[in-house]
C-alpha positions as CSV (number, residue, x, y, z in Angstrom):
1,M,-26.7,10.4,8.7
2,Q,-27.0,7.7,11.3
3,I,-24.2,7.6,13.9
4,I,-23.4,4.3,15.5
5,N,-21.6,4.5,18.9
6,I,-18.3,2.8,19.4
7,S,-19.6,0.0,21.7
8,D,-22.4,-0.9,19.3
9,A,-19.8,-0.9,16.5
10,K,-17.6,-3.3,18.4
11,S,-20.4,-5.8,18.9
12,S,-21.7,-5.6,15.4
13,L,-18.6,-5.1,13.2
14,S,-19.5,-8.0,10.9
15,A,-22.9,-6.4,10.2
16,L,-21.3,-3.0,9.6
17,I,-18.8,-4.5,7.2
18,A,-21.7,-6.1,5.3
19,E,-23.3,-2.6,5.0
20,V,-20.1,-1.2,3.7
21,E,-19.8,-4.1,1.1
22,K,-23.2,-3.0,-0.2
23,G,-21.7,0.5,-0.9
24,R,-23.0,2.3,2.2
25,N,-20.8,4.4,4.5
26,V,-21.0,3.8,8.2
27,V,-20.3,6.6,10.7
28,I,-19.0,5.7,14.1
29,G,-19.3,8.2,16.9
30,K,-18.4,8.9,20.4
31,A,-20.8,10.8,22.7
32,G,-23.0,11.3,19.6
33,K,-20.4,13.0,17.6
34,P,-18.8,11.5,14.5
35,V,-15.2,10.4,14.9
36,A,-14.7,7.8,12.1
37,M,-16.2,6.4,9.0
38,L,-16.2,3.0,7.4
39,V,-16.2,3.3,3.6
40,P,-15.8,0.8,0.8
41,Y,-12.2,0.2,-0.3
42,H,-11.4,0.6,-3.9
43,A,-7.9,-0.6,-5.0
44,D,-6.1,1.7,-7.4
45,T,-5.4,-0.5,-10.4
46,A,-3.9,2.1,-12.6
47,P,-0.2,1.5,-13.4
48,R,2.2,3.7,-11.5
49,K,3.7,6.6,-13.4
50,L,7.5,7.1,-13.1
51,G,8.7,10.6,-12.5
52,G,9.6,12.8,-9.7
53,P,12.6,15.0,-9.1
54,W,15.1,12.3,-10.5
55,S,13.1,11.9,-13.8
56,G,15.5,12.2,-16.7
57,K,18.6,12.6,-14.5
58,V,19.5,9.0,-13.9
59,K,20.8,6.6,-16.6
60,I,21.4,2.9,-16.1
61,A,24.3,1.5,-18.0
62,D,23.6,-1.1,-20.7
63,D,25.9,-3.6,-19.0
64,F,24.4,-3.0,-15.5
65,D,23.5,-6.6,-15.0
66,T,26.8,-8.0,-16.3
67,L,29.4,-9.0,-13.8
68,P,33.0,-9.1,-14.7
69,D,34.6,-12.6,-14.5
70,E,37.1,-11.5,-11.9
71,L,34.3,-10.3,-9.6
72,I,32.4,-13.6,-10.0
73,K,35.6,-15.5,-9.1
74,A,36.1,-13.2,-6.1
75,F,32.6,-14.1,-4.8
76,Q,33.3,-17.8,-5.4
77,G,36.4,-17.6,-3.3
78,D,38.9,-17.9,-6.2
79,S,41.9,-15.8,-5.9
80,V,42.1,-12.8,-8.2
81,A,45.4,-12.3,-9.8
C-alpha cells in the first residue's frame, strides 16, 4: 500500500481522483501514517424500504387530500358562517 502525504495530495488531487475513477483506492497519510482513503463512490440505487418503529401503526385517511369547502373559503378570505 502506497501512502501519499497530505501536501502531495493537495497538489495532485486531480491525478488522485483519476486513479480513484479507475477503481483504485488512494491512501493519504500524515507523517507516513494513513489518515484517510479516497475510494470510488457507488450510489445506492436500490429503492428504499419503508419500515421502522412506526410500521403498521399509522394510517392515512382516504380523504386526507380533500379540503372541506369551508376551509378553502377561510384560506381565500371569505367569511365562514
